[in-house]
N, C-alpha and C positions, 0 to 999 in steps of 0.2 A: 296633291297638297300645294298650295301656293306658298311663296316665300313669306308672305305676311302671316299665314297660319303656322309656319315652322317656327317663328319667333317665340310663340308660346311653349314649344316643346324643347327649345334650347336650354342647356344648363348655363349657369351664370358666366363661366369662362368663355364659352362659345358665343354667348350673346354680346359680351364686351368685345370680342374679337370682330364679330360681325358689325358692330357699331363702328369701330375703328375703320373697317374696310368701307363702310357706307360713307363715312365722313371723308375718306380719301376719294372716293368715287364722285362725291358731290362736286369736285373740282374738275373731273373728266368731262370732256364734250360728249354730246351724243346721247344715245339710248340709255347707257349706263347711268348718266347723270340724272335723267329723268326718273328712272327706277329708284336711285338712291334718294332723291329729293322726295319721293312719295314714301319710302320706308323709314326715313329718319325720324319722323314724329312717332311712328309706331314703336320703333325701337327704344327711343327715349322714354316713352310712356311706360313700357314694360320694365325697363331699367329702374325707373323711379318707384314703380309698384314693388319691385323686388327689394329695393333698398328700404322702402317703408316697412316691409315685413320683417326685416332683420331686427333682432333684439338690439337695444342700444348697447353700445360699447361701455364696458366698465372703466371707470376713471380710477386712476391709481390714488390710493390714499397716501397722504404725506407720511414719511417715516418718522420715527421718534427723532432721529438726528436732525432732520429738517425742521421739525417743530421746535427743538431745542435752539437750533441756530436762528430761527426766526424770533423766539422769545429773547434770546441774547441780544440780537439786533435791536429790538424794541426797547430793552432795558438800557442799552448803550445810548439810544437816541433820547430817552427819557432823561438820563443822567446828564447828557450833554446840554439838553435844554435847560435843566435845573442849574447847571454850572454857569451857563451863559446869563441866566437871570440873576444868579448870585453876583456874577462879576459886574453886571449892569448896576446892581444896587450898590456895589462897593465903590464904583467909580464916583457916584454923587449921592452920599447918603442924606444931604440936606434936601434934595429933591423928593426923595420918598417921604421925608418927614413933613415937607410942606404939603404934599398930596394928602398925607394922613390928617393933617390939621384942618385943611379945607373941607374934607368930608366929615370930620368929627364936630366942627363948629357951625352948625346951621343957623343962619340969622332970620 
């Protein structure tokens, strides 16, 4: 059985260790480098196939506390925006009245 044929029979942990060793040997001079360069694409393809077969990882649902915190932050931001708008109107009440009369009196 050749090394390339053994790749298919390795378990996931052994395959990942073998991939790490092949990557290390790619920098070594000589025969080992040539073999490592030939095996690297086969190993990477097998790792990709195995990763694709795995079921997707479950994502954590936000907790009630996190949802409440987010809602509180949104409410606080909305209140701050409303307060800023009111403060802007309070600074120059004539400006807002002038804007209203301009839109209310079409010529």
